[in-house]
C-alpha atoms as a printed R data frame, in Angstrom:
    type eleno elety resid chain resno       x       y       z
1   ATOM     1    CA   MET     A     1 141.456  98.424  98.735
2   ATOM     2    CA   LYS     A     2 137.873  97.152  98.431
3   ATOM     3    CA   ILE     A     3 135.665  99.000  96.111
4   ATOM     4    CA   LEU     A     4 131.869  98.647  95.736
5   ATOM     5    CA   ILE     A     5 129.923 100.015  92.859
6   ATOM     6    CA   TYR     A     6 125.994  99.796  92.647
7   ATOM     7    CA   ASP     A     7 123.695 101.264  90.119
8   ATOM     8    CA   SER     A     8 120.017 101.933  91.156
9   ATOM     9    CA   TYR     A     9 118.746 100.686  87.773
10  ATOM    10    CA   ASP     A    10 118.912  97.094  86.439
11  ATOM    11    CA   LEU     A    11 122.123  96.224  84.716
12  ATOM    12    CA   SER     A    12 121.329  96.741  80.995
13  ATOM    13    CA   LEU     A    13 122.739  98.314  77.869
14  ATOM    14    CA   GLY     A    14 122.325 101.991  78.586
15  ATOM    15    CA   GLY     A    15 124.572 105.070  79.236
16  ATOM    16    CA   ALA     A    16 124.267 104.913  83.150
17  ATOM    17    CA   GLN     A    17 125.372 101.353  82.991
18  ATOM    18    CA   LYS     A    18 128.333 102.142  80.615
19  ATOM    19    CA   TYR     A    19 129.329 104.791  83.044
20  ATOM    20    CA   ILE     A    20 129.836 102.196  85.941
21  ATOM    21    CA   LEU     A    21 131.607  99.792  83.668
22  ATOM    22    CA   PHE     A    22 134.222 102.181  82.644
23  ATOM    23    CA   LEU     A    23 134.454 103.445  86.100
24  ATOM    24    CA   ALA     A    24 135.240  99.986  87.296
25  ATOM    25    CA   LYS     A    25 137.781  99.592  84.480
26  ATOM    26    CA   ALA     A    26 139.650 102.628  85.495
27  ATOM    27    CA   LEU     A    27 139.618 101.539  89.250
28  ATOM    28    CA   GLU     A    28 140.830  97.918  88.608
29  ATOM    29    CA   GLU     A    29 144.402  98.639  89.068
30  ATOM    30    CA   TYR     A    30 143.578 100.316  92.671
31  ATOM    31    CA   GLY     A    31 142.048  97.324  94.286
32  ATOM    32    CA   LYS     A    32 139.337  94.682  94.400
33  ATOM    33    CA   VAL     A    33 136.151  96.107  92.533
34  ATOM    34    CA   THR     A    34 132.808  94.566  92.878
35  ATOM    35    CA   ILE     A    35 129.728  95.736  90.835
36  ATOM    36    CA   VAL     A    36 126.546  94.895  92.769
37  ATOM    37    CA   TYR     A    37 123.491  94.700  90.289
38  ATOM    38    CA   THR     A    38 119.897  93.806  89.766
39  ATOM    39    CA   GLY     A    39 118.044  92.430  86.786
40  ATOM    40    CA   ASN     A    40 118.887  89.508  84.172
41  ATOM    41    CA   TYR     A    41 121.576  90.831  82.144
42  ATOM    42    CA   ASN     A    42 123.831  88.230  80.576
43  ATOM    43    CA   LEU     A    43 127.368  89.123  81.952
44  ATOM    44    CA   ASP     A    44 128.888  87.171  79.167
45  ATOM    45    CA   ASN     A    45 127.810  90.135  76.766
46  ATOM    46    CA   ILE     A    46 129.496  92.936  78.375
47  ATOM    47    CA   GLU     A    47 132.565  92.882  76.052
48  ATOM    48    CA   LYS     A    48 130.101  92.657  72.976
49  ATOM    49    CA   ASP     A    49 127.670  95.242  73.971
50  ATOM    50    CA   PHE     A    50 130.068  97.801  75.559
51  ATOM    51    CA   GLY     A    51 133.345  97.313  73.910
52  ATOM    52    CA   ILE     A    52 135.087  96.969  77.157
53  ATOM    53    CA   LYS     A    53 136.965  94.075  78.785
54  ATOM    54    CA   LEU     A    54 137.061  93.772  82.404
55  ATOM    55    CA   LYS     A    55 139.788  91.585  84.022
56  ATOM    56    CA   ASN     A    56 139.636  92.138  87.680
57  ATOM    57    CA   VAL     A    57 136.139  93.020  88.183
58  ATOM    58    CA   GLN     A    58 133.532  90.828  90.206
59  ATOM    59    CA   PHE     A    59 129.819  90.968  89.712
60  ATOM    60    CA   LYS     A    60 127.316  90.276  92.705
61  ATOM    61    CA   LYS     A    61 123.512  90.059  91.968
62  ATOM    62    CA   VAL     A    62 121.308  91.247  94.659
63  ATOM    63    CA   GLY     A    63 117.779  90.292  93.307
64  ATOM    64    CA   ASN     A    64 115.109  91.946  91.159
65  ATOM    65    CA   TYR     A    65 112.534  94.544  92.266
66  ATOM    66    CA   GLU     A    66 110.173  95.101  89.252
67  ATOM    67    CA   PRO     A    67 106.899  93.322  89.466
68  ATOM    68    CA   LYS     A    68 105.442  92.177  86.107
69  ATOM    69    CA   HIS     A    69 102.367  94.395  86.304
70  ATOM    70    CA   TYR     A    70 102.021  97.985  87.553
71  ATOM    71    CA   PHE     A    71  98.258  98.066  87.685
72  ATOM    72    CA   SER     A    72  97.528  97.305  91.447
73  ATOM    73    CA   LEU     A    73  98.348  99.210  94.469
74  ATOM    74    CA   PHE     A    74  99.778  95.990  95.927
75  ATOM    75    CA   SER     A    75 102.220  95.407  93.073
76  ATOM    76    CA   ILE     A    76 103.726  98.975  93.363
77  ATOM    77    CA   LEU     A    77 104.061  98.590  97.180
78  ATOM    78    CA   LEU     A    78 105.551  95.101  96.642
79  ATOM    79    CA   ARG     A    79 108.114  96.891  94.483
80  ATOM    80    CA   ASP     A    80 109.009  99.313  97.162
81  ATOM    81    CA   PHE     A    81 109.313  96.690  99.648
82  ATOM    82    CA   LEU     A    82 111.752  94.756  97.562
83  ATOM    83    CA   ARG     A    83 113.706  97.818  96.925
84  ATOM    84    CA   LYS     A    84 113.961  98.310 100.507
85  ATOM    85    CA   ARG     A    85 115.380  94.753 101.016
86  ATOM    86    CA   ILE     A    86 117.873  95.212  98.255
87  ATOM    87    CA   GLY     A    87 118.999  98.642  99.622
88  ATOM    88    CA   LYS     A    88 119.704  96.984 102.957
89  ATOM    89    CA   LYS     A    89 121.733  94.304 101.333
90  ATOM    90    CA   VAL     A    90 123.765  96.700  99.342
91  ATOM    91    CA   SER     A    91 124.237  98.917 102.543
92  ATOM    92    CA   ARG     A    92 125.628  95.775 104.329
93  ATOM    93    CA   LEU     A    93 128.012  95.268 101.589
94  ATOM    94    CA   SER     A    94 129.107  98.720 101.568
95  ATOM    95    CA   SER     A    95 129.924  98.506 105.227
96  ATOM    96    CA   LYS     A    96 132.721  95.904 104.318
97  ATOM    97    CA   SER     A    97 134.171  98.252 101.526
98  ATOM    98    CA   ASP     A    98 136.658 101.012 101.563
99  ATOM    99    CA   LEU     A    99 135.013 102.896  98.961
100 ATOM   100    CA   PHE     A   100 131.400 102.890  97.828
101 ATOM   101    CA   PHE     A   101 130.035 104.403  94.569
102 ATOM   102    CA   PHE     A   102 126.189 104.662  94.127
103 ATOM   103    CA   SER     A   103 125.354 105.382  90.629
104 ATOM   104    CA   ASN     A   104 121.756 106.800  90.610
105 ATOM   105    CA   HIS     A   105 118.992 109.063  89.419
106 ATOM   106    CA   PHE     A   106 117.304 109.160  93.094
107 ATOM   107    CA   THR     A   107 114.067 108.146  91.369
108 ATOM   108    CA   SER     A   108 114.033 104.920  93.222
109 ATOM   109    CA   TYR     A   109 112.115 105.023  96.571
110 ATOM   110    CA   ILE     A   110 114.599 103.232  98.709
111 ATOM   111    CA   GLN     A   111 118.299 104.052  98.495
112 ATOM   112    CA   PRO     A   112 121.105 102.118 100.195
113 ATOM   113    CA   ARG     A   113 122.586 103.730 103.349
114 ATOM   114    CA   PRO     A   114 126.381 104.191 102.588
115 ATOM   115    CA   ARG     A   115 128.491 102.724 105.138
116 ATOM   116    CA   ALA     A   116 132.033 102.448 103.580
117 ATOM   117    CA   LYS     A   117 134.880 104.409 104.747
118 ATOM   118    CA   LYS     A   118 134.441 106.898 101.894
119 ATOM   119    CA   ASN     A   119 131.031 107.137  99.771
120 ATOM   120    CA   ILE     A   120 130.356 108.844  96.631
121 ATOM   121    CA   SER     A   121 127.193 109.466  94.988
122 ATOM   122    CA   LEU     A   122 127.286 109.570  91.051
123 ATOM   123    CA   CYS     A   123 124.024 111.361  90.343
124 ATOM   124    CA   HIS     A   124 122.769 111.084  86.685
125 ATOM   125    CA   PHE     A   125 119.786 113.473  87.446
126 ATOM   126    CA   PRO     A   126 118.090 114.613  90.727
127 ATOM   127    CA   ILE     A   127 114.410 114.393  91.417
128 ATOM   128    CA   LYS     A   128 112.579 116.545  93.902
129 ATOM   129    CA   LEU     A   129 112.174 114.098  96.908
130 ATOM   130    CA   GLU     A   130 108.497 114.803  97.437
131 ATOM   131    CA   ARG     A   131 107.824 113.967  93.877
132 ATOM   132    CA   LEU     A   132 109.206 110.417  93.915
133 ATOM   133    CA   ALA     A   133 105.883 108.603  94.491
134 ATOM   134    CA   ARG     A   134 104.259 110.497  91.400
135 ATOM   135    CA   TYR     A   135 107.279 110.015  89.356
136 ATOM   136    CA   ASN     A   136 107.504 106.187  89.776
137 ATOM   137    CA   THR     A   137 103.941 105.099  89.038
138 ATOM   138    CA   LYS     A   138 102.770 104.214  85.471
139 ATOM   139    CA   ILE     A   139  99.205 105.261  85.460
140 ATOM   140    CA   ASN     A   140  97.236 108.416  84.201
141 ATOM   141    CA   LYS     A   141  98.045 110.991  86.841
142 ATOM   142    CA   ASN     A   142  95.581 113.513  85.749
143 ATOM   143    CA   SER     A   143  92.504 111.307  85.601
144 ATOM   144    CA   PHE     A   144  90.003 111.152  88.581
145 ATOM   145    CA   PHE     A   145  90.855 107.646  89.205
146 ATOM   146    CA   GLY     A   146  94.471 108.427  88.899
147 ATOM   147    CA   LYS     A   147  94.315 111.101  91.393
148 ATOM   148    CA   ILE     A   148  92.578 108.794  94.005
149 ATOM   149    CA   TYR     A   149  94.919 106.080  93.129
150 ATOM   150    CA   LEU     A   150  98.077 108.134  93.754
151 ATOM   151    CA   GLY     A   151  96.586 109.665  96.831
152 ATOM   152    CA   PHE     A   152  96.537 106.161  98.534
153 ATOM   153    CA   TYR     A   153  99.852 105.168  97.207
154 ATOM   154    CA   GLU     A   154 101.619 108.269  98.585
155 ATOM   155    CA   PHE     A   155  99.894 107.873 101.962
156 ATOM   156    CA   PHE     A   156 101.026 104.132 102.221
157 ATOM   157    CA   SER     A   157 104.403 104.648 100.835
158 ATOM   158    CA   ARG     A   158 105.225 107.510 103.040
159 ATOM   159    CA   LEU     A   159 103.652 105.776 106.011
160 ATOM   160    CA   PHE     A   160 106.027 102.627 105.490
161 ATOM   161    CA   PHE     A   161 108.958 103.764 103.313
162 ATOM   162    CA   SER     A   162 109.400 107.414 103.830
163 ATOM   163    CA   PRO     A   163 111.481 108.639 100.726
164 ATOM   164    CA   VAL     A   164 112.824 111.790 102.387
165 ATOM   165    CA   LYS     A   165 114.066 110.008 105.470
166 ATOM   166    CA   ASN     A   166 115.716 107.167 103.309
167 ATOM   167    CA   SER     A   167 117.372 109.236 100.608
168 ATOM   168    CA   TYR     A   168 120.626 109.329 102.653
169 ATOM   169    CA   ILE     A   169 122.041 112.256 100.415
170 ATOM   170    CA   GLN     A   170 123.590 113.776 103.537
171 ATOM   171    CA   ASP     A   171 125.585 110.623 104.307
172 ATOM   172    CA   TYR     A   172 127.724 110.822 101.159
173 ATOM   173    CA   GLN     A   173 130.950 112.515 101.374
174 ATOM   174    CA   TYR     A   174 131.242 113.359  97.810
175 ATOM   175    CA   LEU     A   175 128.470 114.098  95.159
176 ATOM   176    CA   VAL     A   176 129.454 113.802  91.732
177 ATOM   177    CA   CYS     A   177 127.205 114.523  88.478
178 ATOM   178    CA   ASN     A   178 127.458 113.978  84.800
179 ATOM   179    CA   SER     A   179 126.795 117.380  83.142
180 ATOM   180    CA   LYS     A   180 126.289 121.125  83.724
181 ATOM   181    CA   TYR     A   181 122.601 120.521  83.188
182 ATOM   182    CA   THR     A   182 122.489 117.946  85.989
183 ATOM   183    CA   GLN     A   183 124.537 120.079  88.188
184 ATOM   184    CA   LYS     A   184 122.230 122.982  87.841
185 ATOM   185    CA   HIS     A   185 119.369 120.932  88.976
186 ATOM   186    CA   ILE     A   186 121.089 119.393  91.821
187 ATOM   187    CA   ILE     A   187 121.740 122.918  93.084
188 ATOM   188    CA   LYS     A   188 118.192 123.903  92.465
189 ATOM   189    CA   TYR     A   189 116.572 120.907  94.252
190 ATOM   190    CA   TRP     A   190 119.101 119.832  96.982
191 ATOM   191    CA   LYS     A   191 120.943 123.199  97.386
192 ATOM   192    CA   LYS     A   192 124.346 121.142  97.274
193 ATOM   193    CA   ASN     A   193 127.670 121.645  95.540
194 ATOM   194    CA   THR     A   194 128.675 118.837  93.147
195 ATOM   195    CA   GLU     A   195 132.020 117.774  91.337
196 ATOM   196    CA   LEU     A   196 131.512 117.406  87.503
197 ATOM   197    CA   LEU     A   197 132.726 114.175  85.979
198 ATOM   198    CA   TYR     A   198 131.708 113.778  82.326
199 ATOM   199    CA   PRO     A   199 130.659 110.338  81.205
200 ATOM   200    CA   PRO     A   200 133.263 108.154  79.358
201 ATOM   201    CA   ILE     A   201 133.192 108.564  75.558
202 ATOM   202    CA   GLN     A   202 134.700 105.941  73.262
203 ATOM   203    CA   MET     A   203 136.088 108.426  70.626
204 ATOM   204    CA   ASN     A   204 136.907 107.075  67.117
205 ATOM   205    CA   ARG     A   205 140.367 108.168  65.856
206 ATOM   206    CA   THR     A   206 141.129 105.547  63.156
207 ATOM   207    CA   PHE     A   207 137.935 103.741  62.111
208 ATOM   208    CA   PHE     A   208 136.440 105.503  58.966
209 ATOM   209    CA   LYS     A   209 134.647 104.134  55.899
210 ATOM   210    CA   SER     A   210 133.228 105.874  52.688
211 ATOM   211    CA   LYS     A   211 129.965 107.791  53.816
212 ATOM   212    CA   LYS     A   212 126.625 106.704  52.318
213 ATOM   213    CA   ASN     A   213 123.219 108.351  52.518
214 ATOM   214    CA   ILE     A   214 122.230 107.081  55.937
215 ATOM   215    CA   ILE     A   215 120.533 108.598  58.877
216 ATOM   216    CA   ILE     A   216 121.201 106.964  62.095
217 ATOM   217    CA   SER     A   217 119.778 107.112  65.616
218 ATOM   218    CA   PHE     A   218 119.974 105.066  68.715
219 ATOM   219    CA   GLY     A   219 117.708 104.751  71.856
220 ATOM   220    CA   ARG     A   220 115.239 102.426  73.663
221 ATOM   221    CA   PHE     A   221 112.013 101.910  72.209
222 ATOM   222    CA   ASP     A   222 109.933 104.461  74.270
223 ATOM   223    CA   LYS     A   223 108.429 107.794  74.284
224 ATOM   224    CA   ARG     A   224 111.050 109.496  76.241
225 ATOM   225    CA   LYS     A   225 113.720 108.959  73.645
226 ATOM   226    CA   LYS     A   226 111.319 110.207  70.893
227 ATOM   227    CA   THR     A   227 111.717 107.081  68.739
228 ATOM   228    CA   PHE     A   228 108.102 107.515  67.423
229 ATOM   229    CA   ASP     A   229 108.677 111.274  66.752
230 ATOM   230    CA   LEU     A   230 111.759 110.512  64.751
231 ATOM   231    CA   ILE     A   231 110.216 107.762  62.601
232 ATOM   232    CA   ASN     A   232 106.999 110.032  62.004
233 ATOM   233    CA   ALA     A   233 109.244 113.011  61.000
234 ATOM   234    CA   TYR     A   234 111.232 110.922  58.566
235 ATOM   235    CA   LYS     A   235 107.843 109.371  57.032
236 ATOM   236    CA   LYS     A   236 106.999 112.890  56.140
237 ATOM   237    CA   ILE     A   237 110.252 114.098  54.703
238 ATOM   238    CA   SER     A   238 111.096 110.807  53.127
239 ATOM   239    CA   LYS     A   239 109.564 111.699  49.669
240 ATOM   240    CA   ASN     A   240 112.066 114.555  49.483
241 ATOM   241    CA   LEU     A   241 115.077 112.444  50.320
242 ATOM   242    CA   ASN     A   242 115.867 110.357  47.229
243 ATOM   243    CA   ASN     A   243 118.134 107.487  47.951
244 ATOM   244    CA   TRP     A   244 118.437 108.109  51.641
245 ATOM   245    CA   LYS     A   245 117.946 105.372  54.286
246 ATOM   246    CA   TYR     A   246 116.911 105.545  57.872
247 ATOM   247    CA   TYR     A   247 118.603 103.169  60.328
248 ATOM   248    CA   ILE     A   248 117.211 102.876  63.902
249 ATOM   249    CA   PHE     A   249 119.332 101.085  66.570
250 ATOM   250    CA   ILE     A   250 117.595  99.867  69.856
251 ATOM   251    CA   PRO     A   251 118.834  97.627  72.659
252 ATOM   252    CA   LYS     A   252 117.403  94.049  72.890
253 ATOM   253    CA   ILE     A   253 113.765  94.388  74.156
254 ATOM   254    CA   GLU     A   254 113.366  92.090  77.227
255 ATOM   255    CA   LEU     A   255 109.703  92.907  78.388
256 ATOM   256    CA   GLU     A   256 107.227  90.882  76.503
257 ATOM   257    CA   SER     A   257 104.599  93.739  76.406
258 ATOM   258    CA   GLN     A   258 107.144  96.067  74.777
259 ATOM   259    CA   ARG     A   259 107.933  93.260  72.388
260 ATOM   260    CA   LYS     A   260 104.393  92.863  71.147
261 ATOM   261    CA   ASP     A   261 104.114  96.719  70.723
262 ATOM   262    CA   PHE     A   262 107.416  96.642  68.758
263 ATOM   263    CA   GLY     A   263 106.123  93.912  66.429
264 ATOM   264    CA   LYS     A   264 103.122  95.860  65.628
265 ATOM   265    CA   PHE     A   265 105.189  98.975  64.938
266 ATOM   266    CA   LYS     A   266 107.463  97.123  62.570
267 ATOM   267    CA   ASN     A   267 104.630  95.701  60.494
268 ATOM   268    CA   GLU     A   268 103.122  99.150  60.224
269 ATOM   269    CA   LEU     A   269 106.502 100.358  58.690
270 ATOM   270    CA   LYS     A   270 106.980  97.596  56.064
271 ATOM   271    CA   LYS     A   271 105.781  99.770  53.293
272 ATOM   272    CA   PHE     A   272 108.609 102.185  53.934
273 ATOM   273    CA   GLU     A   273 111.503 100.301  52.491
274 ATOM   274    CA   ASN     A   274 114.137 102.908  53.614
275 ATOM   275    CA   ILE     A   275 113.316 102.503  57.343
276 ATOM   276    CA   ARG     A   276 115.162  99.649  59.133
277 ATOM   277    CA   PHE     A   277 115.369  98.497  62.637
278 ATOM   278    CA   PHE     A   278 118.487  96.907  64.256
279 ATOM   279    CA   GLU     A   279 117.945  95.421  67.594
280 ATOM   280    CA   GLY     A   280 120.718  94.339  70.058
281 ATOM   281    CA   LEU     A   281 123.524  94.610  67.815
282 ATOM   282    CA   GLY     A   282 127.089  94.770  69.609
283 ATOM   283    CA   TYR     A   283 129.481  97.645  69.917
284 ATOM   284    CA   GLN     A   284 131.711  96.725  66.955
285 ATOM   285    CA   GLU     A   285 128.553  96.232  64.528
286 ATOM   286    CA   ILE     A   286 127.375  99.682  65.582
287 ATOM   287    CA   ARG     A   287 130.867 101.154  64.928
288 ATOM   288    CA   GLU     A   288 130.473  99.860  61.333
289 ATOM   289    CA   TYR     A   289 127.225 101.685  60.815
290 ATOM   290    CA   LEU     A   290 128.296 104.881  62.398
291 ATOM   291    CA   SER     A   291 131.509 105.157  60.255
292 ATOM   292    CA   MET     A   292 129.325 104.819  57.146
293 ATOM   293    CA   SER     A   293 126.446 107.108  58.037
294 ATOM   294    CA   LYS     A   294 126.361 110.780  57.340
295 ATOM   295    CA   ILE     A   295 123.843 112.098  59.652
296 ATOM   296    CA   PHE     A   296 123.002 111.354  63.498
297 ATOM   297    CA   TRP     A   297 119.509 112.110  64.642
298 ATOM   298    CA   ASN     A   298 118.398 112.620  68.266
299 ATOM   299    CA   LEU     A   299 115.304 114.544  69.464
300 ATOM   300    CA   SER     A   300 115.342 113.392  72.933
301 ATOM   301    CA   GLY     A   301 113.881 116.368  74.969
302 ATOM   302    CA   LEU     A   302 111.811 117.776  72.072
303 ATOM   303    CA   GLY     A   303 108.610 119.195  73.322
304 ATOM   304    CA   GLU     A   304 109.317 118.780  76.929
305 ATOM   305    CA   ASP     A   305 108.954 121.488  79.555
306 ATOM   306    CA   GLU     A   306 112.281 121.875  81.562
307 ATOM   307    CA   ASN     A   307 110.321 123.608  84.352
308 ATOM   308    CA   LYS     A   308 107.877 120.582  84.835
309 ATOM   309    CA   ASN     A   309 109.853 117.571  83.481
310 ATOM   310    CA   PRO     A   310 113.640 118.337  83.440
311 ATOM   311    CA   GLN     A   311 114.372 114.660  83.897
312 ATOM   312    CA   ASN     A   312 112.813 113.877  80.317
313 ATOM   313    CA   ILE     A   313 115.535 115.978  78.543
314 ATOM   314    CA   GLU     A   314 118.834 114.462  77.752
315 ATOM   315    CA   HIS     A   315 121.146 114.868  80.678
316 ATOM   316    CA   PHE     A   316 124.373 114.678  78.523
317 ATOM   317    CA   GLY     A   317 124.183 112.782  75.298
318 ATOM   318    CA   MET     A   318 127.021 110.370  75.313
319 ATOM   319    CA   VAL     A   319 126.189 108.751  71.867
320 ATOM   320    CA   ASN     A   320 125.877 112.232  70.322
321 ATOM   321    CA   THR     A   321 129.652 112.874  70.982
322 ATOM   322    CA   GLU     A   322 130.584 109.359  69.892
323 ATOM   323    CA   ALA     A   323 128.613 109.691  66.600
324 ATOM   324    CA   MET     A   324 130.346 112.958  65.951
325 ATOM   325    CA   SER     A   325 133.886 111.230  66.213
326 ATOM   326    CA   PHE     A   326 132.770 109.101  63.294
327 ATOM   327    CA   GLY     A   327 132.067 111.975  61.260
328 ATOM   328    CA   CYS     A   328 128.378 112.082  61.604
329 ATOM   329    CA   ILE     A   329 126.693 115.472  61.402
330 ATOM   330    CA   PRO     A   330 124.505 115.694  64.452
331 ATOM   331    CA   ILE     A   331 120.854 117.099  64.232
332 ATOM   332    CA   ILE     A   332 119.817 117.117  67.863
333 ATOM   333    CA   PHE     A   333 117.393 118.860  70.291
334 ATOM   334    CA   ASN     A   334 119.084 122.078  71.672
335 ATOM   335    CA   GLY     A   335 118.358 121.567  75.245
336 ATOM   336    CA   GLY     A   336 119.405 119.918  78.555
337 ATOM   337    CA   GLY     A   337 122.880 118.335  78.587
338 ATOM   338    CA   GLN     A   338 123.186 118.282  74.859
339 ATOM   339    CA   SER     A   339 123.493 122.030  74.503
340 ATOM   340    CA   ASN     A   340 126.304 122.475  76.937
341 ATOM   341    CA   ALA     A   341 128.418 119.363  76.661
342 ATOM   342    CA   ASP     A   342 131.634 121.000  75.994
């Protein structure tokens, strides 16, 4: 049996990518598994980064679709054009497969049309189809210029790319989601029933060390993961936390613009000796720190309005569960998938 798996985001160190890698591992014994991906991730790092060894899984790169800059209408439309090309490539590959899995957030403008004998959509979170254009642009949507800009963008995007037409949701025989929170919004937005398949959790059952006064958190260096809020909160309470340390783990930063911002931010925190960043550590190294930490901290979703931006709240919270298996006490935002991950 030929099995094809495609994720709508670049292959990188993240929860959705971990999901498809463990899915591929589970399907190895049933046939030939191929993961189609975009981006520049080094495949040699999979075992180090994710703690998983794939023996009979092949990888096929189909290109990149992210321009370097988002400040011109041309570059954004170019991105959508490239996505359309990639979608067609993946669609052709799926036609040669017996089983096709599409791991997605349905935030990309162009989706591959599924053409395998059986097609399964793994939805990590749904977005209203009519909001796709506004959700994907990185400018101030509330400014006068931003409203004019988005008006032109939506006009040209709908004229040439038609997100509603190309979503292909109806062409999947099965729709699977990662949490009850996601399931609730799929029913709300798409009026479709789904199967619930929780993400893979690497539970710790044997690896423990003596605990130290360490608070630990994980996440990308961006606002949605509330990295800045966590650090600012710790700075305020650190005076009352004698002999405590705060360790922040982030994936390797690839974008040059983000790296500059990260460098400035680290310099500002030099006077706080108890705050320490770790970038791009492997799975085994992270296990070491989890085993010795007392508290796991995750505020993803804090301050977000679920009625307006439900996608900004944690959809499940894989790392929360894994941290608890190492004996860490979780302090997390009570909302989204985190509040009902049972």
